C-alpha positions in Angstrom: 0.0 0.0 0.0 1.2 3.5 -0.9 -0.5 6.8 -0.4 0.4 9.5 -2.9 0.5 13.1 -1.7 0.4 14.8 -5.1 1.3 18.3 -4.0 3.5 17.8 -1.1 6.3 20.5 -1.1 9.2 18.3 -2.0 11.2 19.8 -4.9 13.4 16.6 -5.2 10.4 14.3 -5.9 9.7 13.8 -9.6 6.3 13.1 -11.1 4.6 11.8 -14.2 2.1 14.5 -15.3 -0.8 13.3 -17.5 -1.7 16.4 -19.5 -4.8 16.6 -21.7 -4.5 18.5 -24.9 -7.3 20.1 -27.0 -9.4 17.8 -29.2 -9.9 20.5 -31.8 -10.2 24.1 -30.4 -6.8 25.3 -29.1 -8.6 27.7 -26.7 -9.5 24.6 -24.6 -5.8 24.4 -23.5 -5.7 25.3 -19.8 -3.2 27.7 -18.2 -2.2 24.9 -15.9 -1.5 22.5 -18.8 0.7 25.1 -20.5 2.6 25.9 -17.4 3.1 22.2 -16.7 4.4 21.5 -20.2 6.8 24.4 -19.8 8.1 23.3 -16.4 8.8 19.5 -16.9 12.1 18.2 -18.1 10.6 16.3 -21.1 7.3 15.6 -22.9 6.4 12.1 -24.0 4.2 12.5 -27.0 2.2 10.0 -29.2 3.2 11.9 -32.4 6.0 14.3 -31.9 5.3 16.1 -35.2 1.7 16.8 -34.1 2.6 17.8 -30.6 5.4 20.1 -31.8 2.8 22.2 -33.6 0.9 22.6 -30.4 4.0 23.5 -28.4 5.0 26.1 -31.0 1.6 27.7 -30.8 2.0 28.2 -27.1 5.7 29.0 -27.2 6.6 25.9 -25.2 10.3 24.8 -25.8 10.4 21.7 -23.7 12.2 18.7 -25.5 10.0 16.0 -26.9 10.4 12.2 -27.0 8.1 9.8 -28.8 5.9 7.4 -26.9 3.3 5.5 -29.0 2.0 2.0 -29.6 5.1 0.9 -31.5 7.7 2.5 -29.3 6.3 2.1 -25.8 8.1 -1.1 -24.9 11.5 0.3 -25.7 10.7 3.7 -24.2 9.0 2.7 -20.9 12.2 1.7 -19.0 14.0 4.7 -20.3 11.3 7.1 -19.1 11.0 5.3 -15.7 14.8 5.6 -15.2 14.6 9.3 -15.9 11.8 9.7 -13.4 13.7 7.8 -10.8 16.7 10.0 -11.4 14.6 13.1 -10.4 13.2 14.3 -13.7 9.6 15.2 -14.2 7.8 14.1 -17.4 4.6 15.1 -19.1 2.6 12.5 -21.0 0.4 13.8 -23.8 -1.6 12.1 -26.6 -2.5 13.6 -30.0 -5.7 14.9 -28.6 -7.7 14.7 -25.4 -6.9 12.8 -22.2 -4.0 10.4 -22.4 -4.7 6.7 -21.5 -8.3 6.8 -22.8 -8.2 4.5 -25.8 -4.5 5.4 -25.9 -1.2 3.6 -25.2 -0.3 6.1 -22.4 -2.1 3.8 -20.0 0.8 1.4 -19.9 3.3 4.1 -18.9 1.0 5.2 -16.1 0.7 1.6 -14.8 4.5 1.2 -15.0 5.1 4.5 -13.1 2.6 3.5 -10.3 4.3 0.1 -10.0 7.6 2.0 -9.5 6.2 4.2 -6.7 6.3 7.3 -8.9 3.7 10.0 -8.5 1.2 10.2 -11.3 -0.6 13.6 -11.4 -3.5 13.9 -13.7 -4.6 17.3 -15.0 -8.3 17.9 -16.0 -9.0 18.8 -19.6 -10.8 18.0 -22.9 -12.4 14.6 -23.4 -14.6 13.7 -26.4 -16.6 11.0 -24.6 -17.8 13.2 -21.8 -18.6 16.1 -24.1 -20.6 13.8 -26.3 -22.5 12.3 -23.4 -23.5 15.6 -21.9 -24.6 16.9 -25.3 -26.6 13.8 -26.1 -29.6 14.5 -23.9 -29.5 10.9 -22.7 -29.1 9.8 -19.1 -25.8 10.7 -17.5 -26.2 9.2 -14.0 -24.8 5.9 -15.0 -22.8 5.3 -18.2 -20.2 2.9 -19.7 -17.4 4.1 -21.9 -16.3 1.3 -24.2 -14.0 3.0 -26.7 -13.6 1.4 -30.1 -15.6 -1.8 -30.8 -13.6 -4.7 -32.4 -13.1 -4.4 -36.2 -14.0 -8.0 -36.8 -17.7 -8.3 -37.4 -18.3 -11.4 -35.4 -16.4 -10.2 -32.4 -18.2 -6.8 -32.7 -21.6 -8.5 -32.6 -20.5 -10.6 -29.6 -19.4 -7.4 -27.7 -22.6 -5.6 -28.5 -24.6 -8.5 -27.2 -22.5 -8.6 -24.0 -23.4 -4.9 -23.4 -27.1 -5.3 -24.5 -28.6 -6.0 -21.0 -26.9 -3.0 -19.3 -29.1 -0.2 -18.2 -26.2 2.3 -18.4 -25.9 4.7 -21.3 -23.3 3.3 -23.7 -20.5 5.4 -25.3 -18.4 4.2 -28.2 -15.8 5.8 -30.4 -15.9 4.9 -34.1 -14.2 5.5 -37.4 -16.0 7.3 -40.3 -15.1 4.2 -42.4 -16.8 1.7 -40.1 -19.7 3.7 -38.6 -22.3 2.6 -41.1 -21.7 -1.1 -40.4 -21.6 -0.3 -36.7 -25.0 1.5 -36.8 -26.6 -1.4 -38.7 -25.3 -3.9 -36.1 -26.4 -1.8 -33.2 -29.9 -1.6 -34.6 -30.0 -5.4 -35.3 -28.7 -6.4 -31.9 -30.1 -3.6 -29.6 -33.3 -2.7 -31.3 -34.6 0.8 -31.9 -32.9 2.7 -29.1 -32.3 6.5 -28.9 -28.8 7.5 -30.1 -26.7 10.6 -30.4 -23.7 10.9 -32.7 -21.2 13.6 -32.0 -18.8 14.6 -34.7 -15.8 17.0 -34.8 -16.3 18.0 -31.2 -15.1 21.6 -30.4 -14.1 22.1 -34.1 -15.8 24.5 -36.5 -17.8 21.6 -38.1 -19.0 20.2 -34.7 -22.3 18.3 -35.2 -24.7 16.4 -33.1 -27.1 14.0 -34.8 -29.9 12.8 -32.4 -32.7 10.4 -33.0 -33.4 6.6 -33.1 -31.1 3.9 -34.4 -33.6 3.0 -37.1 -33.8 6.6 -38.4 -30.1 7.4 -38.1 -28.8 4.1 -39.6 -30.9 4.7 -42.8 -29.8 8.4 -42.9 -26.2 7.5 -42.5 -26.1 5.3 -45.6 -26.4 8.4 -47.7 -23.8 10.4 -45.8 -20.0 10.7 -46.2 -18.5 11.1 -42.7 -15.2 12.8 -41.8 -13.4 12.8 -38.5 -13.8 10.4 -35.6 -17.3 10.0 -34.2 -18.6 9.4 -30.7 -21.8 7.3 -30.4 -23.9 7.6 -27.3 -26.8 5.1 -27.0 -29.4 4.8 -24.3 -29.2 1.8 -22.1 -31.6 -1.1 -21.8 -35.0 -0.2 -20.3 -35.6 -3.9 -19.3 -34.8 -5.5 -16.0 -32.0 -8.1 -16.3 -33.4 -11.6 -16.7 -31.0 -12.9 -14.1 -30.8 -11.3 -10.6 -27.1 -11.9 -10.6 -25.0 -10.8 -13.6 -23.1 -13.4 -15.6 -19.6 -13.8 -14.0 -18.0 -13.4 -17.5 -20.0 -10.3 -18.6 -17.0 -8.0 -18.3 -14.8 -10.2 -20.5 -14.4 -10.1 -24.2 -14.7 -13.4 -26.1 -10.9 -13.6 -26.3 -10.5 -12.8 -22.6 -13.2 -15.4 -21.8 -11.3 -18.2 -23.6 -8.0 -17.1 -22.1 -9.6 -17.3 -18.6 -10.3 -21.0 -19.0 -6.9 -21.7 -20.5 -4.9 -19.9 -17.9 -7.1 -20.3 -14.7 -8.3 -23.9 -15.3 -5.4 -25.1 -17.5 -7.7 -26.6 -20.2 -6.9 -26.9 -23.9 -7.8 -24.2 -26.4 -10.5 -26.2 -28.1 -12.2 -27.2 -24.8 -12.1 -23.5 -23.7 -13.7 -22.5 -27.0 -16.4 -25.1 -26.6 -17.2 -23.9 -23.1 -17.3 -20.2 -24.1 -19.5 -20.9 -27.1 -22.0 -22.7 -24.8 -22.0 -19.9 -22.2 -22.4 -17.1 -24.8 -24.9 -19.0 -27.0 -22.5 -18.8 -29.9 -21.4 -21.4 -32.3 -17.9 -22.9 -31.7 -16.9 -21.8 -35.2 -17.7 -18.1 -34.4 -15.6 -18.3 -31.2 -12.8 -20.1 -33.0 -12.7 -17.4 -35.7 -12.5 -14.6 -33.2 -9.7 -16.3 -31.3 -7.8 -17.3 -34.4 -7.9 -13.7 -35.9 -6.4 -12.4 -32.6 -3.3 -14.6 -33.0 
């Protein structure tokens, strides 16, 4: 157990600062974020070319180092050693809050494991903006991020979330959103939905309606920019008083659970998962095989 005192007056103690950046409108950059980026020793950025433009706009001259999906394993130990030596580092993503659908999460975990302070600054986040602007319930919500690209696995995930009463929030690509809307309608029924596009930018747009109306409308549209889908939760009571123990797991995680925890063979694990999820063994096998 370790208790972090984030703002204890100890000038020798370094920290990893998680700094949100604007998701479109540069005026959403906070004074605190600017001052933090100016004061740290180095900034770990998802795309240094993208972040360099932001730093130039705010006249921030702090050195940059790349930290993204393909470099994180080689960078993490280097960054942790620098933190241990007394340096402070700011972590930024291309836009919004680092670690949300972003590789920065691994560095945060690694820092905490090494007893390094992690200080998170508040700032722009597309999911929360989309939720509040949707007009749907905000008291209980589930942020999922991007659904799987594989169609069968996407259907399985939608069905896993179907019984939840919480408002559901997804990110989606303009190239896949039409298929996603069709599948959501097929699996969830005609629920209310809000699509937020280009949040905080000049072309910001909210499309609100039902899945049936919006899926048909979307087929005639050409989307640009990432989208945020906000869908109302189920209005039915769960059939079972107790949630299924595996409801928080993806298909792949479900199979892995049986293989690792109960030491059974892959084919047997697939058979058991298929039975529990009311899926065919072939569907589960294809999902697991594609992930390899």
